[in-house]
N, CA, C, O and the ligand as a Tripos MOL2 file, in Angstrom:
@<TRIPOS>MOLECULE
protein
  285   283    72     0     0
PROTEIN
NO_CHARGES

@<TRIPOS>ATOM
      1 N         -41.0270   83.0260   94.8900 N.3       1 MET1
      2 CA        -40.0500   82.3490   95.7560 C.3       1 MET1
      3 C         -38.6340   82.8240   95.4340 C.2       1 MET1
      4 O         -38.2890   83.0500   94.2740 O.2       1 MET1
      5 N         -37.8600   82.9650   96.4320 N.am      2 PRO2
      6 CA        -36.4690   83.3500   96.1960 C.3       2 PRO2
      7 C         -35.6610   82.1770   95.6680 C.2       2 PRO2
      8 O         -35.9930   81.0130   95.8900 O.2       2 PRO2
      9 N         -34.6140   82.5120   94.9780 N.am      3 MET3
     10 CA        -33.7150   81.4600   94.5050 C.3       3 MET3
     11 C         -32.4250   81.5190   95.3070 C.2       3 MET3
     12 O         -31.8910   82.5880   95.6030 O.2       3 MET3
     13 N         -31.9600   80.3600   95.6360 N.am      4 TYR4
     14 CA        -30.7040   80.2900   96.3520 C.3       4 TYR4
     15 C         -29.7220   79.4160   95.5910 C.2       4 TYR4
     16 O         -30.1050   78.5090   94.8530 O.2       4 TYR4
     17 N         -28.4760   79.7090   95.7870 N.am      5 GLU5
     18 CA        -27.4380   78.8260   95.2750 C.3       5 GLU5
     19 C         -26.8660   78.0470   96.4470 C.2       5 GLU5
     20 O         -26.5670   78.5950   97.5090 O.2       5 GLU5
     21 N         -26.7270   76.7670   96.2170 N.am      6 PHE6
     22 CA        -26.1320   75.9240   97.2350 C.3       6 PHE6
     23 C         -24.8160   75.3870   96.7170 C.2       6 PHE6
     24 O         -24.7500   74.7980   95.6380 O.2       6 PHE6
     25 N         -23.7850   75.5920   97.4840 N.am      7 GLY7
     26 CA        -22.4640   75.1490   97.0770 C.3       7 GLY7
     27 C         -22.0580   73.9130   97.8550 C.2       7 GLY7
     28 O         -22.2570   73.8260   99.0660 O.2       7 GLY7
     29 N         -21.4850   72.9600   97.1400 N.am      8 CYS8
     30 CA        -21.0120   71.7500   97.7950 C.3       8 CYS8
     31 C         -19.6310   71.9900   98.3870 C.2       8 CYS8
     32 O         -18.7170   72.3930   97.6670 O.2       8 CYS8
     33 N         -19.4600   71.7530   99.6780 N.am      9 PRO9
     34 CA        -18.1550   71.9590  100.3120 C.3       9 PRO9
     35 C         -17.1560   70.8820   99.9230 C.2       9 PRO9
     36 O         -15.9580   71.0170  100.1710 O.2       9 PRO9
     37 N         -17.6480   69.8250   99.3190 N.am     10 ASN10
     38 CA        -16.7640   68.7180   98.9450 C.3      10 ASN10
     39 C         -16.1540   68.9160   97.5670 C.2      10 ASN10
     40 O         -14.9360   68.8450   97.4060 O.2      10 ASN10
     41 N         -17.0140   69.1690   96.5570 N.am     11 CYS11
     42 CA        -16.5170   69.2900   95.1950 C.3      11 CYS11
     43 C         -16.6410   70.6980   94.6320 C.2      11 CYS11
     44 O         -16.0930   70.9890   93.5690 O.2      11 CYS11
     45 N         -17.3640   71.5860   95.3400 N.am     12 GLY12
     46 CA        -17.4110   72.9750   94.9290 C.3      12 GLY12
     47 C         -18.4620   73.3060   93.8990 C.2      12 GLY12
     48 O         -18.5760   74.4630   93.4950 O.2      12 GLY12
     49 N         -19.2400   72.3260   93.4580 N.am     13 VAL13
     50 CA        -20.2770   72.5780   92.4600 C.3      13 VAL13
     51 C         -21.4240   73.3580   93.0870 C.2      13 VAL13
     52 O         -21.8720   73.0520   94.1920 O.2      13 VAL13
     53 N         -21.8910   74.3710   92.3650 N.am     14 LEU14
     54 CA        -23.0170   75.1610   92.8400 C.3      14 LEU14
     55 C         -24.3080   74.6900   92.1890 C.2      14 LEU14
     56 O         -24.3460   74.4130   90.9900 O.2      14 LEU14
     57 N         -25.3660   74.6010   92.9910 N.am     15 THR15
     58 CA        -26.6700   74.2260   92.4800 C.3      15 THR15
     59 C         -27.6520   75.3250   92.8380 C.2      15 THR15
     60 O         -27.7090   75.7500   93.9910 O.2      15 THR15
     61 N         -28.4270   75.7920   91.8650 N.am     16 THR16
     62 CA        -29.4370   76.8170   92.1160 C.3      16 THR16
     63 C         -30.7920   76.1540   92.3090 C.2      16 THR16
     64 O         -31.2450   75.3850   91.4620 O.2      16 THR16
     65 N         -31.4260   76.4550   93.4170 N.am     17 GLU17
     66 CA        -32.7100   75.8440   93.7270 C.3      17 GLU17
     67 C         -33.6980   76.8990   94.2050 C.2      17 GLU17
     68 O         -33.3320   77.8680   94.8690 O.2      17 GLU17
     69 N         -34.9650   76.6820   93.8470 N.am     18 LEU18
     70 CA        -36.0380   77.4520   94.4590 C.3      18 LEU18
     71 C         -36.3490   76.8310   95.8060 C.2      18 LEU18
     72 O         -36.4840   75.6130   95.9160 O.2      18 LEU18
     73 N         -36.4630   77.6510   96.8190 N.am     19 CYS19
     74 CA        -36.7760   77.0840   98.1240 C.3      19 CYS19
     75 C         -37.4700   78.1210   98.9910 C.2      19 CYS19
     76 O         -37.4900   79.3130   98.6850 O.2      19 CYS19
     77 N         -38.0230   77.6370  100.0570 N.am     20 ARG20
     78 CA        -38.7340   78.5220  100.9630 C.3      20 ARG20
     79 C         -37.7620   79.3680  101.7750 C.2      20 ARG20
     80 O         -36.6040   79.0080  101.9910 O.2      20 ARG20
     81 N         -38.2880   80.5110  102.2150 N.am     21 MET21
     82 CA        -37.4880   81.3720  103.0750 C.3      21 MET21
     83 C         -37.0480   80.6100  104.3240 C.2      21 MET21
     84 O         -37.8300   79.8860  104.9420 O.2      21 MET21
     85 N         -35.8160   80.7860  104.6660 N.am     22 GLY22
     86 CA        -35.3130   80.1800  105.8850 C.3      22 GLY22
     87 C         -34.7610   78.7900  105.6910 C.2      22 GLY22
     88 O         -34.0930   78.2430  106.5690 O.2      22 GLY22
     89 N         -35.0450   78.2200  104.5310 N.am     23 GLU23
     90 CA        -34.5320   76.8770  104.2920 C.3      23 GLU23
     91 C         -33.0390   76.9450  104.0010 C.2      23 GLU23
     92 O         -32.5620   77.8460  103.3120 O.2      23 GLU23
     93 N         -32.3390   76.0070  104.5230 N.am     24 ASN24
     94 CA        -30.9060   75.9940  104.2490 C.3      24 ASN24
     95 C         -30.5370   74.6990  103.5270 C.2      24 ASN24
     96 O         -31.4100   73.9050  103.1760 O.2      24 ASN24
     97 N         -29.2790   74.5000  103.3160 N.am     25 GLY25
     98 CA        -28.8490   73.3710  102.4960 C.3      25 GLY25
     99 C         -28.4960   72.1260  103.2830 C.2      25 GLY25
    100 O         -27.9480   71.1700  102.7350 O.2      25 GLY25
    101 N         -28.8120   72.1390  104.5680 N.am     26 GLU26
    102 CA        -28.3880   71.0110  105.3960 C.3      26 GLU26
    103 C         -29.0000   69.6850  104.9680 C.2      26 GLU26
    104 O         -28.4130   68.6170  105.1450 O.2      26 GLU26
    105 N         -30.2100   69.7870  104.3930 N.am     27 MET27
    106 CA        -30.8970   68.5580  104.0190 C.3      27 MET27
    107 C         -30.7060   68.2140  102.5370 C.2      27 MET27
    108 O         -31.2670   67.2420  102.0290 O.2      27 MET27
    109 N         -29.9080   69.0290  101.8680 N.am     28 MET28
    110 CA        -29.7230   68.8090  100.4390 C.3      28 MET28
    111 C         -28.5110   67.9290  100.1690 C.2      28 MET28
    112 O         -27.5640   67.8660  100.9540 O.2      28 MET28
    113 N         -28.5800   67.2570   99.0320 N.am     29 THR29
    114 CA        -27.4930   66.3830   98.6340 C.3      29 THR29
    115 C         -26.9090   66.8680   97.3110 C.2      29 THR29
    116 O         -27.6470   67.2090   96.3870 O.2      29 THR29
    117 N         -25.6020   66.8960   97.2270 N.am     30 CYS30
    118 CA        -24.9240   67.3250   96.0110 C.3      30 CYS30
    119 C         -25.2570   66.3700   94.8630 C.2      30 CYS30
    120 O         -25.1730   65.1490   94.9990 O.2      30 CYS30
    121 N         -25.6400   66.9680   93.7250 N.am     31 LEU31
    122 CA        -25.9800   66.1580   92.5610 C.3      31 LEU31
    123 C         -24.7350   65.5590   91.9190 C.2      31 LEU31
    124 O         -24.8190   64.5690   91.1910 O.2      31 LEU31
    125 N         -23.6110   66.1460   92.1860 N.am     32 GLU32
    126 CA        -22.3810   65.7020   91.5450 C.3      32 GLU32
    127 C         -21.6980   64.5670   92.3000 C.2      32 GLU32
    128 O         -21.3480   63.5400   91.7190 O.2      32 GLU32
    129 N         -21.5140   64.7680   93.5950 N.am     33 CYS33
    130 CA        -20.7250   63.7970   94.3510 C.3      33 CYS33
    131 C         -21.5300   63.1190   95.4500 C.2      33 CYS33
    132 O         -21.0460   62.1810   96.0840 O.2      33 CYS33
    133 N         -22.7680   63.5890   95.6830 N.am     34 GLY34
    134 CA        -23.6060   62.9560   96.6780 C.3      34 GLY34
    135 C         -23.3460   63.3960   98.1030 C.2      34 GLY34
    136 O         -23.8900   62.8230   99.0470 O.2      34 GLY34
    137 N         -22.5170   64.4070   98.2580 N.am     35 HIS35
    138 CA        -22.2180   64.9120   99.5990 C.3      35 HIS35
    139 C         -23.4740   65.5110  100.2260 C.2      35 HIS35
    140 O         -24.1920   66.2760   99.5820 O.2      35 HIS35
    141 N         -23.7340   65.1610  101.4750 N.am     36 GLU36
    142 CA        -24.8990   65.6900  102.1710 C.3      36 GLU36
    143 C         -24.5360   66.9410  102.9510 C.2      36 GLU36
    144 O         -23.5400   66.9750  103.6730 O.2      36 GLU36
    145 N         -25.3580   67.9630  102.7950 N.am     37 GLY37
    146 CA        -25.1280   69.2010  103.5350 C.3      37 GLY37
    147 C         -24.4490   70.2420  102.6750 C.2      37 GLY37
    148 O         -23.2200   70.3150  102.6340 O.2      37 GLY37
    149 N         -25.2420   71.0500  101.9860 N.am     38 LEU38
    150 CA        -24.6930   72.0810  101.1150 C.3      38 LEU38
    151 C         -24.7080   73.4320  101.8190 C.2      38 LEU38
    152 O         -25.4690   73.6510  102.7620 O.2      38 LEU38
    153 N         -23.8640   74.3180  101.3480 N.am     39 LEU39
    154 CA        -23.7690   75.6480  101.9240 C.3      39 LEU39
    155 C         -24.5820   76.6200  101.0980 C.2      39 LEU39
    156 O         -24.4320   76.6810   99.8780 O.2      39 LEU39
    157 N         -25.4500   77.3870  101.7590 N.am     40 LYS40
    158 CA        -26.3330   78.3030  101.0410 C.3      40 LYS40
    159 C         -25.6130   79.5980  100.6840 C.2      40 LYS40
    160 O         -24.9050   80.1920  101.4960 O.2      40 LYS40
    161 N         -25.8240   80.0110   99.4330 N.am     41 HIS41
    162 CA        -25.3720   81.3310   98.9960 C.3      41 HIS41
    163 C         -26.5960   82.1090   98.5480 C.2      41 HIS41
    164 O         -27.6050   81.5160   98.1650 O.2      41 HIS41
    165 N         -26.5140   83.4170   98.5920 N.am     42 ILE42
    166 CA        -27.6130   84.2290   98.0710 C.3      42 ILE42
    167 C         -27.4480   84.3430   96.5650 C.2      42 ILE42
    168 O         -26.4020   84.7660   96.0730 O.2      42 ILE42
    169 N         -28.4980   83.9580   95.8310 N.am     43 SER43
    170 CA        -28.4410   83.9930   94.3760 C.3      43 SER43
    171 C         -28.2210   85.4190   93.8890 C.2      43 SER43
    172 O         -28.8150   86.3670   94.4030 O.2      43 SER43
    173 N         -27.3660   85.5500   92.9010 N.am     44 GLY44
    174 CA        -27.0790   86.8520   92.3440 C.3      44 GLY44
    175 C         -25.8380   87.4680   92.9590 C.2      44 GLY44
    176 O         -25.2350   88.3820   92.3960 O.2      44 GLY44
    177 N         -25.4710   86.9610   94.1090 N.am     45 PHE45
    178 CA        -24.2510   87.4360   94.7490 C.3      45 PHE45
    179 C         -23.1000   86.6010   94.2170 C.2      45 PHE45
    180 O         -22.5610   85.7360   94.9070 O.2      45 PHE45
    181 N         -22.7360   86.8860   92.9690 N.am     46 SER46
    182 CA        -21.8100   86.0270   92.2490 C.3      46 SER46
    183 C         -20.3600   86.4140   92.4590 C.2      46 SER46
    184 O         -19.4650   85.8430   91.8350 O.2      46 SER46
    185 N         -20.1230   87.3730   93.3280 N.am     47 SER47
    186 CA        -18.7490   87.8110   93.5210 C.3      47 SER47
    187 C         -18.0490   87.0370   94.6340 C.2      47 SER47
    188 O         -16.9670   87.4140   95.0830 O.2      47 SER47
    189 N         -18.6850   85.9460   95.0720 N.am     48 LEU48
    190 CA        -18.0240   85.1070   96.0530 C.3      48 LEU48
    191 C         -16.7090   84.5710   95.4800 C.2      48 LEU48
    192 O         -16.6910   83.9880   94.3950 O.2      48 LEU48
    193 N         -15.6620   84.7620   96.1780 N.am     49 GLY49
    194 CA        -14.3720   84.2950   95.6890 C.3      49 GLY49
    195 C         -13.7560   85.2600   94.6980 C.2      49 GLY49
    196 O         -12.6090   85.0810   94.2870 O.2      49 GLY49
    197 N         -14.5130   86.2940   94.3060 N.am     50 ALA50
    198 CA        -13.9980   87.3390   93.4210 C.3      50 ALA50
    199 C         -13.1900   86.7530   92.2720 C.2      50 ALA50
    200 O         -13.7430   86.0930   91.3920 O.2      50 ALA50
    201 N         -11.8960   86.9930   92.2780 N.am     51 SER51
    202 CA        -11.0470   86.5050   91.1930 C.3      51 SER51
    203 C         -10.3120   85.2380   91.6100 C.2      51 SER51
    204 O          -9.2810   84.8870   91.0360 O.2      51 SER51
    205 N         -10.8390   84.5730   92.5910 N.am     52 GLY52
    206 CA        -10.1450   83.3960   93.1090 C.3      52 GLY52
    207 C         -10.2630   82.1720   92.2250 C.2      52 GLY52
    208 O          -9.6470   81.1440   92.5050 O.2      52 GLY52
    209 N         -11.0500   82.2690   91.1560 N.am     53 GLY53
    210 CA        -11.1630   81.1450   90.2420 C.3      53 GLY53
    211 C         -12.3920   80.3150   90.5300 C.2      53 GLY53
    212 O         -13.4980   80.7480   90.2090 O.2      53 GLY53
    213 N         -12.2530   79.1650   91.1080 N.am     54 SER54
    214 CA        -13.3800   78.2800   91.3340 C.3      54 SER54
    215 C         -14.2250   78.7570   92.5100 C.2      54 SER54
    216 O         -13.7270   79.4210   93.4190 O.2      54 SER54
    217 N         -15.4930   78.4130   92.4780 N.am     55 GLY55
    218 CA        -16.3480   78.6990   93.6160 C.3      55 GLY55
    219 C         -17.2380   79.9050   93.4280 C.2      55 GLY55
    220 O         -18.2780   80.0030   94.0780 O.2      55 GLY55
    221 N         -16.8620   80.8270   92.5570 N.am     56 GLY56
    222 CA        -17.6310   82.0370   92.4230 C.3      56 GLY56
    223 C         -18.7570   81.9480   91.4140 C.2      56 GLY56
    224 O         -19.7020   82.7340   91.4620 O.2      56 GLY56
    225 N         -18.6620   81.0040   90.5080 N.am     57 ARG57
    226 CA        -19.6580   80.9190   89.4420 C.3      57 ARG57
    227 C         -20.1870   79.5030   89.3420 C.2      57 ARG57
    228 O         -19.5390   78.5470   89.7680 O.2      57 ARG57
    229 N         -21.3730   79.3850   88.7730 N.am     58 SER58
    230 CA        -21.9790   78.0740   88.6230 C.3      58 SER58
    231 C         -21.2020   77.2370   87.6200 C.2      58 SER58
    232 O         -20.6980   77.7450   86.6190 O.2      58 SER58
    233 N         -21.1160   75.9690   87.9040 N.am     59 CYS59
    234 CA        -20.4100   75.0640   87.0150 C.3      59 CYS59
    235 C         -21.3910   74.4310   86.0340 C.2      59 CYS59
    236 O         -22.5850   74.3100   86.3080 O.2      59 CYS59
    237 N         -20.8580   74.0340   84.8910 N.am     60 LEU60
    238 CA        -21.6580   73.3100   83.9300 C.3      60 LEU60
    239 C         -21.9350   71.9090   84.4400 C.2      60 LEU60
    240 O         -21.1690   71.3710   85.2400 O.2      60 LEU60
    241 N         -23.0400   71.3100   83.9730 N.am     61 PRO61
    242 CA        -23.2860   69.9040   84.3220 C.3      61 PRO61
    243 C         -22.1090   69.0390   83.8910 C.2      61 PRO61
    244 O         -21.5910   69.1830   82.7840 O.2      61 PRO61
    245 N         -21.7080   68.1720   84.7470 N.am     62 GLY62
    246 CA        -20.5750   67.3100   84.4350 C.3      62 GLY62
    247 C         -19.2750   67.8080   85.0140 C.2      62 GLY62
    248 O         -18.2860   67.0770   85.0720 O.2      62 GLY62
    249 N         -19.2800   69.0580   85.4440 N.am     63 CYS63
    250 CA        -18.0700   69.5740   86.0790 C.3      63 CYS63
    251 C         -17.9080   68.9220   87.4500 C.2      63 CYS63
    252 O         -18.8220   68.9470   88.2730 O.2      63 CYS63
    253 N         -16.7610   68.3520   87.6770 N.am     64 ARG64
    254 CA        -16.5180   67.6560   88.9470 C.3      64 ARG64
    255 C         -15.8320   68.5520   89.9660 C.2      64 ARG64
    256 O         -15.3100   68.0760   90.9740 O.2      64 ARG64
    257 N         -15.8360   69.8320   89.7000 N.am     65 GLY65
    258 CA        -15.2230   70.7410   90.6560 C.3      65 GLY65
    259 C         -13.8800   71.2600   90.2210 C.2      65 GLY65
    260 O         -13.3680   72.2230   90.7910 O.2      65 GLY65
    261 N         -13.2960   70.6310   89.2120 N.am     66 ASN66
    262 CA        -12.0170   71.1430   88.7190 C.3      66 ASN66
    263 C         -12.2060   72.2220   87.6580 C.2      66 ASN66
    264 O         -11.2750   72.9510   87.3150 O.2      66 ASN66
    265 N         -13.4670   72.3090   87.1340 N.am     67 CYS67
    266 CA        -13.8500   73.3510   86.2030 C.3      67 CYS67
    267 C         -13.0330   73.3380   84.9040 C.2      67 CYS67
    268 O         -12.8880   74.3740   84.2550 O.2      67 CYS67
    269 N         -12.5170   72.2080   84.5370 N.am     68 THR68
    270 CA        -11.8170   72.1150   83.2630 C.3      68 THR68
    271 C         -12.8130   72.2340   82.1150 C.2      68 THR68
    272 O         -13.7290   71.4200   81.9970 O.2      68 THR68
    273 N         -12.6370   73.2380   81.2770 N.am     69 GLY69
    274 CA        -13.5530   73.4750   80.1660 C.3      69 GLY69
    275 C         -14.8950   74.0090   80.6100 C.2      69 GLY69
    276 O         -15.8600   73.9750   79.8470 O.2      69 GLY69
    277 N         -14.9710   74.4960   81.8160 N.am     70 CYS70
    278 CA        -16.2440   74.9420   82.3850 C.3      70 CYS70
    279 C         -16.3090   76.4610   82.3660 C.2      70 CYS70
    280 O         -17.1420   77.0360   81.6660 O.2      70 CYS70
    281 N         -15.4600   77.1010   83.1090 N.am     71 HIS71
    282 CA        -15.3860   78.5490   83.1100 C.3      71 HIS71
    283 C         -14.0550   78.9900   83.6760 C.2      71 HIS71
    284 O         -13.7890   80.1890   83.7650 O.2      71 HIS71
    285 ZN        -20.2760   67.8060   95.4230 Zn       72 ZN72
@<TRIPOS>BOND
     1     1     2 1
     2     2     3 1
     3     3     4 2
     4     3     5 am
     5     5     6 1
     6     6     7 1
     7     7     8 2
     8     7     9 am
     9     9    10 1
    10    10    11 1
    11    11    12 2
    12    11    13 am
    13    13    14 1
    14    14    15 1
    15    15    16 2
    16    15    17 am
    17    17    18 1
    18    18    19 1
    19    19    20 2
    20    19    21 am
    21    21    22 1
    22    22    23 1
    23    23    24 2
    24    23    25 am
    25    25    26 1
    26    26    27 1
    27    27    28 2
    28    27    29 am
    29    29    30 1
    30    30    31 1
    31    31    32 2
    32    31    33 am
    33    33    34 1
    34    34    35 1
    35    35    36 2
    36    35    37 am
    37    37    38 1
    38    38    39 1
    39    39    40 2
    40    39    41 am
    41    41    42 1
    42    42    43 1
    43    43    44 2
    44    43    45 am
    45    45    46 1
    46    46    47 1
    47    47    48 2
    48    47    49 am
    49    49    50 1
    50    50    51 1
    51    51    52 2
    52    51    53 am
    53    53    54 1
    54    54    55 1
    55    55    56 2
    56    55    57 am
    57    57    58 1
    58    58    59 1
    59    59    60 2
    60    59    61 am
    61    61    62 1
    62    62    63 1
    63    63    64 2
    64    63    65 am
    65    65    66 1
    66    66    67 1
    67    67    68 2
    68    67    69 am
    69    69    70 1
    70    70    71 1
    71    71    72 2
    72    71    73 am
    73    73    74 1
    74    74    75 1
    75    75    76 2
    76    75    77 am
    77    77    78 1
    78    78    79 1
    79    79    80 2
    80    79    81 am
    81    81    82 1
    82    82    83 1
    83    83    84 2
    84    83    85 am
    85    85    86 1
    86    86    87 1
    87    87    88 2
    88    87    89 am
    89    89    90 1
    90    90    91 1
    91    91    92 2
    92    91    93 am
    93    93    94 1
    94    94    95 1
    95    95    96 2
    96    95    97 am
    97    97    98 1
    98    98    99 1
    99    99   100 2
   100    99   101 am
   101   101   102 1
   102   102   103 1
   103   103   104 2
   104   103   105 am
   105   105   106 1
   106   106   107 1
   107   107   108 2
   108   107   109 am
   109   109   110 1
   110   110   111 1
   111   111   112 2
   112   111   113 am
   113   113   114 1
   114   114   115 1
   115   115   116 2
   116   115   117 am
   117   117   118 1
   118   118   119 1
   119   119   120 2
   120   119   121 am
   121   121   122 1
   122   122   123 1
   123   123   124 2
   124   123   125 am
   125   125   126 1
   126   126   127 1
   127   127   128 2
   128   127   129 am
   129   129   130 1
   130   130   131 1
   131   131   132 2
   132   131   133 am
   133   133   134 1
   134   134   135 1
   135   135   136 2
   136   135   137 am
   137   137   138 1
   138   138   139 1
   139   139   140 2
   140   139   141 am
   141   141   142 1
   142   142   143 1
   143   143   144 2
   144   143   145 am
   145   145   146 1
   146   146   147 1
   147   147   148 2
   148   147   149 am
   149   149   150 1
   150   150   151 1
   151   151   152 2
   152   151   153 am
   153   153   154 1
   154   154   155 1
   155   155   156 2
   156   155   157 am
   157   157   158 1
   158   158   159 1
   159   159   160 2
   160   159   161 am
   161   161   162 1
   162   162   163 1
   163   163   164 2
   164   163   165 am
   165   165   166 1
   166   166   167 1
   167   167   168 2
   168   167   169 am
   169   169   170 1
   170   170   171 1
   171   171   172 2
   172   171   173 am
   173   173   174 1
   174   174   175 1
   175   175   176 2
   176   175   177 am
   177   177   178 1
   178   178   179 1
   179   179   180 2
   180   179   181 am
   181   181   182 1
   182   182   183 1
   183   183   184 2
   184   183   185 am
   185   185   186 1
   186   186   187 1
   187   187   188 2
   188   187   189 am
   189   189   190 1
   190   190   191 1
   191   191   192 2
   192   191   193 am
   193   193   194 1
   194   194   195 1
   195   195   196 2
   196   195   197 am
   197   197   198 1
   198   198   199 1
   199   199   200 2
   200   199   201 am
   201   201   202 1
   202   202   203 1
   203   203   204 2
   204   203   205 am
   205   205   206 1
   206   206   207 1
   207   207   208 2
   208   207   209 am
   209   209   210 1
   210   210   211 1
   211   211   212 2
   212   211   213 am
   213   213   214 1
   214   214   215 1
   215   215   216 2
   216   215   217 am
   217   217   218 1
   218   218   219 1
   219   219   220 2
   220   219   221 am
   221   221   222 1
   222   222   223 1
   223   223   224 2
   224   223   225 am
   225   225   226 1
   226   226   227 1
   227   227   228 2
   228   227   229 am
   229   229   230 1
   230   230   231 1
   231   231   232 2
   232   231   233 am
   233   233   234 1
   234   234   235 1
   235   235   236 2
   236   235   237 am
   237   237   238 1
   238   238   239 1
   239   239   240 2
   240   239   241 am
   241   241   242 1
   242   242   243 1
   243   243   244 2
   244   243   245 am
   245   245   246 1
   246   246   247 1
   247   247   248 2
   248   247   249 am
   249   249   250 1
   250   250   251 1
   251   251   252 2
   252   251   253 am
   253   253   254 1
   254   254   255 1
   255   255   256 2
   256   255   257 am
   257   257   258 1
   258   258   259 1
   259   259   260 2
   260   259   261 am
   261   261   262 1
   262   262   263 1
   263   263   264 2
   264   263   265 am
   265   265   266 1
   266   266   267 1
   267   267   268 2
   268   267   269 am
   269   269   270 1
   270   270   271 1
   271   271   272 2
   272   271   273 am
   273   273   274 1
   274   274   275 1
   275   275   276 2
   276   275   277 am
   277   277   278 1
   278   278   279 1
   279   279   280 2
   280   279   281 am
   281   281   282 1
   282   282   283 1
   283   283   284 2
@<TRIPOS>SUBSTRUCTURE
     1 MET1         2 RESIDUE 1 A MET
     2 PRO2         6 RESIDUE 1 A PRO
     3 MET3        10 RESIDUE 1 A MET
     4 TYR4        14 RESIDUE 1 A TYR
     5 GLU5        18 RESIDUE 1 A GLU
     6 PHE6        22 RESIDUE 1 A PHE
     7 GLY7        26 RESIDUE 1 A GLY
     8 CYS8        30 RESIDUE 1 A CYS
     9 PRO9        34 RESIDUE 1 A PRO
    10 ASN10       38 RESIDUE 1 A ASN
    11 CYS11       42 RESIDUE 1 A CYS
    12 GLY12       46 RESIDUE 1 A GLY
    13 VAL13       50 RESIDUE 1 A VAL
    14 LEU14       54 RESIDUE 1 A LEU
    15 THR15       58 RESIDUE 1 A THR
    16 THR16       62 RESIDUE 1 A THR
    17 GLU17       66 RESIDUE 1 A GLU
    18 LEU18       70 RESIDUE 1 A LEU
    19 CYS19       74 RESIDUE 1 A CYS
    20 ARG20       78 RESIDUE 1 A ARG
    21 MET21       82 RESIDUE 1 A MET
    22 GLY22       86 RESIDUE 1 A GLY
    23 GLU23       90 RESIDUE 1 A GLU
    24 ASN24       94 RESIDUE 1 A ASN
    25 GLY25       98 RESIDUE 1 A GLY
    26 GLU26      102 RESIDUE 1 A GLU
    27 MET27      106 RESIDUE 1 A MET
    28 MET28      110 RESIDUE 1 A MET
    29 THR29      114 RESIDUE 1 A THR
    30 CYS30      118 RESIDUE 1 A CYS
    31 LEU31      122 RESIDUE 1 A LEU
    32 GLU32      126 RESIDUE 1 A GLU
    33 CYS33      130 RESIDUE 1 A CYS
    34 GLY34      134 RESIDUE 1 A GLY
    35 HIS35      138 RESIDUE 1 A HIS
    36 GLU36      142 RESIDUE 1 A GLU
    37 GLY37      146 RESIDUE 1 A GLY
    38 LEU38      150 RESIDUE 1 A LEU
    39 LEU39      154 RESIDUE 1 A LEU
    40 LYS40      158 RESIDUE 1 A LYS
    41 HIS41      162 RESIDUE 1 A HIS
    42 ILE42      166 RESIDUE 1 A ILE
    43 SER43      170 RESIDUE 1 A SER
    44 GLY44      174 RESIDUE 1 A GLY
    45 PHE45      178 RESIDUE 1 A PHE
    46 SER46      182 RESIDUE 1 A SER
    47 SER47      186 RESIDUE 1 A SER
    48 LEU48      190 RESIDUE 1 A LEU
    49 GLY49      194 RESIDUE 1 A GLY
    50 ALA50      198 RESIDUE 1 A ALA
    51 SER51      202 RESIDUE 1 A SER
    52 GLY52      206 RESIDUE 1 A GLY
    53 GLY53      210 RESIDUE 1 A GLY
    54 SER54      214 RESIDUE 1 A SER
    55 GLY55      218 RESIDUE 1 A GLY
    56 GLY56      222 RESIDUE 1 A GLY
    57 ARG57      226 RESIDUE 1 A ARG
    58 SER58      230 RESIDUE 1 A SER
    59 CYS59      234 RESIDUE 1 A CYS
    60 LEU60      238 RESIDUE 1 A LEU
    61 PRO61      242 RESIDUE 1 A PRO
    62 GLY62      246 RESIDUE 1 A GLY
    63 CYS63      250 RESIDUE 1 A CYS
    64 ARG64      254 RESIDUE 1 A ARG
    65 GLY65      258 RESIDUE 1 A GLY
    66 ASN66      262 RESIDUE 1 A ASN
    67 CYS67      266 RESIDUE 1 A CYS
    68 THR68      270 RESIDUE 1 A THR
    69 GLY69      274 RESIDUE 1 A GLY
    70 CYS70      278 RESIDUE 1 A CYS
    71 HIS71      282 RESIDUE 1 A HIS
    72 ZN72       285 GROUP 0 **** ****
């Protein structure tokens, strides 16, 4: 199964999930803030946002999107 990263548009936390082909994040809920409807990213394509800071890399558990002490 392919792995996808789902990014929360509300708090920016990325979640990596195994899922079926074609599945998107519309039915997923953010583990951090509970926002419904995540945005799918292709796993391994970690250059999203390049040097923009937040959003390009997975956050540690407990990160609320501000990434303080995270990365
Ligand atoms: Zn969130």
